[in-house]
N, C-alpha and C positions, 0 to 999 in steps of 0.2 A: 505492499499501499503507500502511496507516495505522502510524500509531509512537505506541508505545504507555508511550517512556520518553525521557525526557531528560538530558543532564547539560549544566551550562555552567561554565566557570571565573568570576574573578573577572573582572570587565571591565575588565582592565588588561593591559596588553600584555608576555607573557614570562611571566603568570604560569600553574603549574601546575596542573588541574584533580585535586585529589586525592581527587573522590566517583566510583566506581564506580555505575553500575546497569545493573540487566537487566529485559525484561519476557519474559516466553515464557509459556505455554499456561497454564500451572495457577499458577506462582511470581513472585513481583518481589519485587526487594530492592535497597536499596540499603547500599552502605560509604564509608563517609567516613572517608577517611586522614589521619590527626590528625597534619601536618607541625611541629606547634609541637615536637617530640620525637623522637628517633630518625631515619632513615634511608628513603629510598625508600615514604614514608606510602601514593603515588599506586600503585605497584606491590604492596603488602600489600592493600587493600579490592580492584583488581581480581583478586588471584586467591583473596583468599575468596568473590566471586560466582562465580568459572570454576571454584571447587570447591564449591561449593553443592549439598545433596544432596538428591535429587529427594522425597522426603520430608519433613516436619517434625523439626524437633529440638525436643525437649520438654522435655527438662530442661538445666541448669546441665550437669550431669557428664554428656549425649549431646553438649551445644558443645563441654567441655572433650573428650571423647572425639574428638571430629571435627578438632579444632587439634589434636591431638595425631598425629591418621594424616595430616596434610597439610601441616607446617609446615617438614618437615625440607628437600625439596628448593630449597623458597623460601628457608629459609635459607640452604643452599651457594652457590644462586645470588648472592646478595644479598652473602655472604662474598665471594665472588671479583670480586663487580666492586665493593665497597666496599677491597679490596688495591687495585685500581688505579687509586683516587683516589687512595690517600695515606693514611697512617699513622692523623692524624685521624679522618680517614673509616670506618676499619678499627677503629678504638677506640670510637667515637661507636655504631657497629652494633653493637661487640661491647658495650658499656655499656646501651644503650636498646633496640635492638630496630628496630621497624615497626610502627606504633599503628593502629586503626581501628575503627570502630563497625561495626556490622550491624542491620539489620532484616531479614527475610523475611516473606511472607504465599505458604500454600500454598493453593490450593484442595481440598478435602475434599470437597465435593461442593455442588450446588446451592444449598443452604440454611447450611453451614458454612465459614466459610475459618479457618486456624490461623495465627496468627502469634507470633515470635517477636522480641525485640531484646536487644540488648545496648551501650546506649550512647544518645546522642539525637536521632539518625533513629529517624523515630515511622512508624507504620503507622497507617489511618484507614479509619475506615466513615463515610460519606455513603450518607444512606436520603434518597431524592427525595420519597418521600410522609410521612413522618413528620419530616422538614427536622432531623432530629438526627445531631450529628457522635459519631464513638464513636474514639477512639484508645489506641495504646498507652504514652501516658508518663504522666508524674504530674501534675503541677499549673503552671502557666504561670510562675513563680515558679523550677520546677528544672531551668527554663532556664540560670540564673546561674550554677546548681552543676558543678563539673568532669566532664566524664562517663566514664562506666566505657567504657574502651578495650580491645578484645584486643591482645594480644604476641605475634609470630612465637617468642620465646624466650623468656616469660615466666610464670611460674602463674597461671590467672585466677582473676581475684575474683568467685565463683560468685552473690554478694548482686549482683550486676548484670544479673544473668537475668531477662528478664519472658517470660511466653508468657500467649497468651490465643485465645479462638473467636470471632469477625467471626458472628452470626448474621445471614445472608441472605437477600433476595429480588429478585425483576426490575425495583427499586427501589435496588438498593444502589450504589455508586460504592464500589471496593476500592482505593486507593493509598496508596503509600508517599513518604516525602522526609528530604532531609536536612535538620539543625537548623535552618539560614537558614530556609530556606521551611517546617518545619514549624512552628518559631514563631511566624510569619507569618498560619498558615492556624488554628490554636491562636488567636493572640488576634482574630483577626478575629472567627472565631465567637463568643468570650466576649465581646467591644464590640457586636455586632450580638445579642446577647443579653445585653446590662446586667444587667439584672433580675434574672436568676438567678445570674449569676457577677461582682456587684460586691464579693463578697471576696473571692475570689480574684484579681481585677483590677486591689483597692485593695494588695493582698499583694506581689505582684507589683511593681508600679508603684513600692510604699514601697520596695524595695531599692536605689533608689539606682544601678543598673547600667548598662550600656549599654542593657540591651535595658527598661528602666523608660521611656526617651526613644522610642521605637518605639509604646509603650502609650499612652502621652501623645498622640502624634498622631492616633492611630488613633481612641481614644473623641472628640476634639477636631472627628471626621468624623462624628460620629453614624451609624455606617454601621449599618442593619436590614436588608438584601439580600444576605445573607450567598453564599447560594445563586447569585446575577445577578452580583454584584460580585466574590467572589473564585471560587468551584469554576467555574464556566461558562467564567472569563475564563482558566483555569488548562487547563482541558479544553481548551480549543478552540485554545489554544496549542503544545500538548505536541505537536502533530504537526508546525510548523514553528519551527526552532529560531532563524531571525529574529526570528520575533515572539513566541517565548518568550524571547528577550533584552531586546528592547524594552517588553515588560511588566514584565519585573523590572529595565530599567533608569529605568521610570515611579514602578515601586513604591520604588526610590532614590531619587531626586528629591525623592518625598514625604517620604522619612524614613520608613518603613512597614516596610523590610527590614530586617538585617543586610549588610555586606560580607562575601559569602562566596562558595563554591563553589555551585552552586541543580542539584538532583537531585532528579526527579520521575517516578515509575511509577506506572500505572493497570495493573489485571488485566483482561485483554482480554474476559475472559468477562462481566466485570460493564459492559463498556462501553455499552452499547444503555442499560442501565439508566438513562441520565444523558436520554434522547431525545435526545443531542444526535449530531451527525454527526463523526463525531472523523476528521479529515483526514492527510493526509501525505508 
């Protein structure tokens, strides 16, 4: 049976993978639990995906209403568990809650998919005929900004909501990725089309952030076959966790990707658009 999603934690013993990922017949999604604040980030990301509606979330108000409908059972259970952990944990949960990003894509028809995002997890559409990559994020430099996050207890910052439509055909590949993977994919696409994206690459590299180092390394490699060097390698390893891990470890050694959790999901309907034989 083919696998259409994979998620691995940081390549270090004992690290909790705070990402969650799903790939269903007509929905794919990633939620990246933000462990830098609050408690139970890995639980919150999984909880969001387990309660994702079957129809698209089309506005910030709809996202806010959905969170309002689902948050309370999660909060009550975590409050109980934090109390068991001790007073400091309970205080932290009361003060900060739990944080996560969310990106989801719903297949509407053979020719359209609707996406929504909140934070720096990203939805992508790659077309094997046109060689064009579309995505739900802003510019490459925007990855350096603190992401918008969904909190289990606080009011949603509605300006963080994004939505859109991918117009698809038989040559489309629709997928979602958590932030480190998304930055790598976006960066490699722009580096492979340097003439088109030179200004955006220069801007991102000039930020002198951790991400600028990956951009410098990628530009020095002079990659020009994005499809074979990036997309096909990811698609061909998604069904094999060990191979996916090896591929990520190779990217880490080369200095092309940030140290993080890594999640990727492909919408099954568009798997054959690549002409590849996914395996699992």
